[in-house]
N, C-alpha and C positions, 0 to 999 in steps of 0.2 A: 834573685828577683827580675833581674834584667833579662836572664835566659827564659824564664817563664813568659815574660811579656812578648819577647821575640817569637816564641812558639805560638802564643795565641794569635799575634799577628800574622804568622805564616798560616795558621789554620783559616782565619778569615780570608786570605788571600786565596787559598784552595778553593774555599767554599764559593767565592764569587767567580772563579774561573770555571768552576762546576756549572753554576747557573747560566754564565754565558754560554757553555756549550749546549746545554738544554734548551735555551732561549728559541734557537731555529725550530726545534722540534714542536714546542708549543705553539709558534706562529703557524708552523704546517697544520698541527691539530685543529686550531682555530678555523683556517681555511676550509680544511676539510669538512668541518660541521657545517660552515656556510655553504659549500658545494652541494652537500647531501640536502640541506634544507631547501636550497634553491631546486634541486632536482625534483624533490618530491611536489614542491609547488607547481613546478611545470607538469608533471604528470597529472596532478588534480585539475589543471587547466585543460589538458588535453582531453581528460575524461569528460568534462562538462562541454566541451565545445561542440561534439555532435548534437548534444540536446539543444543547445542555443541555436545551431544551425537549422535544425529541424523546425523548431518552433518559429524561428524567424521566417523560414520559407512557408510555412502554412499561414502565417499571419499575412505575410506580404501577398500570396497568392489568394487566400480566402476573403480577406477584409474588402475588396471592391463587390463581393455578391452579397455582403450582409446588408439587410434593409429590414426596415419594420414588416413589409409585407413577406419578404423571406421567412421570417421567423413566426409570422403569426397566421398565415393563409394555408389553407389545405393544398396539397398537391394537384396539379392539373395536367393535361394533355400527356397521360401516360408518365407522369412524374418528370417531365421534361420542363415544366413550368410551374409556377406557383411558388407555394412555400413548403417548409418541412415541419409545420407545427405539430401534427400528430406524432411525428417520430420523437419530437422533443418531450412530449408529454409521456410517450410510451417508455423512453430511456428512464425518465424520472421517476414513473411509477415502478418499473422492475427494479431500479436501484433502492427506493424504498422498501420494496417487499423483500428484497435480499437482505436488507439490514434487518428488518423485522425477523427474519427466518435465522439468520447467521449469528447474530450478535448475542442474543441470550443463549443459545446452545452452546456457542464457542467460548463465551467467558465462563459460563457455569461448568462446562467440562474442564477447563482449565483450573478453575477453582478446585474441583474435586480432585484432579490428579495431584496438585500440591498440597492441599489443606486436609484432605480427608481420606485419600486412598492410602493403602500401605504398599510397601515395596514388596510386591509379590507378583507371580505370573500374570494375573489379571491386568495390573498396571502396565506391565512390559508389552503385553499383547496390544494395548490401547495405544502405547507410544509408537509401536511399530506400525499400527494401522494408519496412525496419523501421518507418519513419514512417507508410508507409500501413497496414502491419498494426495499428498503434496507433490508427487511426481506424476500423477496420472494426466495425460493431455486432456484439453478442454473438450475436444470432439467426444471423447469417451464419456464424459459427464452428460454431454447432450444425448448421447445413444442411451445412457442409463435413464435420464429422466424420461425419453420417449417410451422405453419399456416399462418402467414403474409407475410414472405419474399419469402419462398419457393414455396408455393401453390397459396396464394391470388395474391400476385403481380407478381408471374410467375418468380421470379429472379433464381429460381432452387437452387440446391445444388452447391453453389459457394463461392468464396472469398468474394463478395459483401453480401451475405446473412450471413456468418459468422461473418464478421466484424461489420455488422449493429447489430446483435444479442448481441455479446460481448460489443460493445459500449453502448447499452441500460443498459446492466447488470452493466456496471461501472459508469453510469451517477449518482445515488445516492451518491456514495463516493464523487466523484468530487464536485457535487453541494455543498454537507455539508461542505466539506472542504473549498470550495470557499467562501461560506457564512460566516463560523465562522472566516477565515482569514480576510475578510473585515470588519466585526463587531470589530475585534481587533484593528483595526486602530481608533486613536482619531478623535472625529468630529472637534477638533480645526484645524487639519491638513487640512481638507475639506474646512472649513470657511476661513482659511488664503489663500488657493488657489482661492477660489470664489471672496474673497475680492480683490485680485490683477488683477481681471478682467478676469479670465479663466472660461470657460463655463463648465457645469457640466461633459459632456463627457471628456473635456480635463483634468479636475481634476480627474477624474476616470481613464483614460487612462495613464496620465504622473504622477499623485501623489499616488493615492490610490492603483492601481494594483502593481506597483514595490514595495510598502512598503509590501504588502500582499503576494507577490511572493513565498517566502519560505513555508508558510503555504498551498499555493495551489498546489505547487509542491509535498508536502508531501500527499496530498489526490490523486493526480495523480499517483505518485510511486505506492502507496498501491492499487489502483484500477488496473492499469496495470499489476503490479505482479500478482494479483489474475488472471486476465484475461488470461495470458500466461500460467497458469498451470490449467485451467478449461478443464473438459472433457465433461460434459453434453451439454452446449449450442452448442458446434461444432459438437456433435454427430448426429444431424438430419439436420444441415445445411450447412456443408462444409467438414466434415472429411471423407477420403476415407480409405477403409480397406487396399488396397494394390496397391501403383501406383510408380512403379521404374522409374519414371522421373518427371521433373520439370514442374510446371504449365505454361502454355503459356499465359494466360490473367486472369483478375479478374474474369471471369465466369467459371473458371475451378474449380474442386475440389483439395484438397491438403491433404498430410499425415501431420498430426501435432503430436509432441512428447507426449502430454497427452493421446490422444487416441490410438496411436500406442503402448504406453505402457500398456494401458489397454487390447489391442488386444493380443500383444505377450505374457502377463501374464496370459489369460484366455482362449484363442481360438487357439493357436498354439501349437501343441503337440511336446513334446521333444525339447523345447526351451531351449537352452544353458543359465545358470544363469548368466554367465559373460556377455553375451549380454543385458540382462535385466538390471543388476547393471550399466552397462555402460549407457544404455539410461537414468536410473534415474539421473545419476550422470551429464549428458549433460543437463537435463531438470532443475535441481536444479541450476546449473551453470549458465543458461540463466536467470533464475528468480533472483537469487542473483546478476547477472550482470547488470540487469535493476534497481534494488535497489541502488546499489553502484555508477551507473552513475548519477541517479537521485538525490541521497544524496551529491555527488560531486557538481552538478549544484546548488542545494539548498544552500550549504555552501558557495559557490562561490558568490551568489547573496546575501546572508546574509551578508557576509564581505564587499561587495562593498556598502551596504547600510548603 
């Protein structure tokens, strides 16, 4: 019995020695995790810094030029003085038109690809087309809009032509975001709805789409924000060089902030720098504003679900 107790004590001592030998490695492993975590945080901060720097620079340079007259008056003296009210209104009109064109077609196309289409050659062609459309430069969309809407269909340089061109440019992002958001919804949710007697459309409209709405809204926000700041697609389809009045209908041209900024920076001599900085700040504020509103709506739906 005594020998058995001694053997057990020896085994215990051996285990303790083994633990002591492994302890430095466990400490090293813990330090390594902290180092990797700190490195990842540092990289994340470095990725954010350029955005913070750019926004801070725009805010500091553009804020002195912002006034009530600058935001509400018509441009004067060849756009060297006055305000930028027509360009703000034109940008908002084009953005609303883009939403009206792109969102229904983009979301419904994504629903068709996930919920209704079969895995055949036709669906593969659509997916390949969407990928190719996403990689086309914006200037090509502008030339396409000029050829199809302005010339071939005879819509002229108008809000309709510009909205249709921007809407087509936004379609790939909205379709892709809708498709991925719908694919992320578990199939059990659909099967449970169908088992309760709902039709496929009722399941899609009342069950699947509400659950996928945050992801869909993300794609819409990204695409519309891009459209609000694009110059090339509206260059040939809707943008006017100088119109010191508001449009009267959807068949009129408009001034838009992206093209207006390009004009005053490259084609207007003796342009006050403060005027350009203020225009940049307004354009960035509208773009960021759309992102914030979209993010608020998305978070609200996420919490309600």
